N, C-alpha and C positions, 0 to 999 in steps of 0.2 A: 282198600282204598283205590280210587279209580280218578283218572285225569282225562278230561275230554278238551281237545285243542282245535280251535276254530282258526283255520288259516287264512291269510289275505286273500286267496284265490277262491275261498268259499268252501274248500274241502275241510274235512274233520277228520281227526284222528282220536281213537279211544286208546287209552294206555291203561291196561290192567293185568295182573298176573294170573288170572284164572286160566287154566289150561284146557282147551278143547280137545277132549278125547274121544270125539264121536257123540257127545251128549247135546251138542248143538248150542254151546255156551257163546261161542263167537256171534253166531246168528241173534240169539236172544239179547246179548248186550247191544249189538249194533241195532236192533230193533227198538229198544229202550231209548238209546240217544237218538234215533230218527224220530221217534214218537215226541220226545220232549222239545226237539229243535225243529220240527217239521221238515225232516230230511227223508229222501228215500233211504232205507236200511242199507241198500247195496252200495251207497256212496260213503258210508261210514267206515274208515280204515281201521280195522282191529289190529294193533300192534302186539304181537305175540310176547308172552313173557320172556323177559330178559332183565337180569339183575342190573345191569348197566342202564337200563332205559325205564322200565316199567316199576310202578310202586310196589310195596310188598303185599301178598296176599297169604293169608295162614295156610291154605291147602285147598285143593280142589277134591272134594269129597261129596259123594252122591248129588242129592239136590241143594247141597249148601250154596253152591256157585250162584244158582240164579236167585235165591233169597237174599244171601248176604251181599255177594258183588253186585247183583241187580239193583239192590237199594243204593249202594255206592255209586253206580253208573248213573242212576237217575238224579242223585243229589248233584253229582259233577255236571251233568247235562243242564239242570235247572240253573246251577251257578253260572254257567257259561251263557245260557239264555238271559239270565238277569243282567249280566254285564253287557250282553248286546243291547238290552233295552236300555240300560244306563248311558251307553254310548250314543244311542239315538237321541236320548233326552239332553246329553250334553251338548250334542250338535244342533240342538233347537229344532228336532224334528217333531211332529204332533205324535201323540200316542197312538200306538197300532200302525204307525207307518211301515210299508211293506218294502223297505229298503234291503238289500241284499248285504251280507256281510262285506263283500268286496266293494261295494257302493260306499257303505259307512267308512271303510278305510280310505277310499279314495278322497272322501269329503273332509276326513279329519285331518290326513297327511298329505293330501294332494298327489298322492300315488297309491299303488297297491302294495302296501307294506303293514306288518304287524300281525298279531295273532291275539286271540282272546282264549284264556284258560280257565277251565272251570275244574274244581277239585271236589271231591266228596269222599266222605268216610262213613261207614255205617257199623255201628256196634250195638247189636240187639240187647235188650234188657235180660238179666238172667237172675233167678232165684235158685239158690241150690236146694237139692232136695233134704227133706227132713232126716235127720241123722237116725231116728227111732223107726220111721216108715218107709223110707226111700221114695216117698212120694214128694212131689212138688205142689206148691199150693196155686200155681198158675193153671189157668183153664183155658183151652183153646177153643174159642166160640163155635167155629165151623165143626171142628172134629168131634167136639162134645155134642154138640146137637145132632149130628149124624149118629153117633153112638146111642144117644138118648131115643132117636126115632126107631133104631133097630131093636131097642128094649120096649118100644110101645110107649115111652114117655115123651116123645117129641112134641115140639111146637110147630104146627104145620101152618 
């Protein structure tokens, strides 16, 4: 689960419990938020894991963080973006208006106050392996294609 908070001053906080142990997950998560919200990644403050503040995360394991938490972060950022668009529409602004978040809040409340919170959660689909063979019926299109190419059966 991830939470993206757009503050009244236009700054942005990302709350997630993925632990950056040198693999660059803080940077990757900030880049995802920045891309969705059209913000420079370096302006996204990643709030480090704290059970009093950040939402639950199963674990930081291998490349799991980028795939699982990255999806949750993207969904949270999209939720926040959609709420910004809804606020602009509520204020009677034309579609695609380039108002900043602080300007939207000033227009709505008459002052720089408020925040917009986006929430995202990602649970991938899972099919347990066949009891008899230990194989899963799911295919991974990219990896399977690479494997087929190595065996001379690829689609080029």
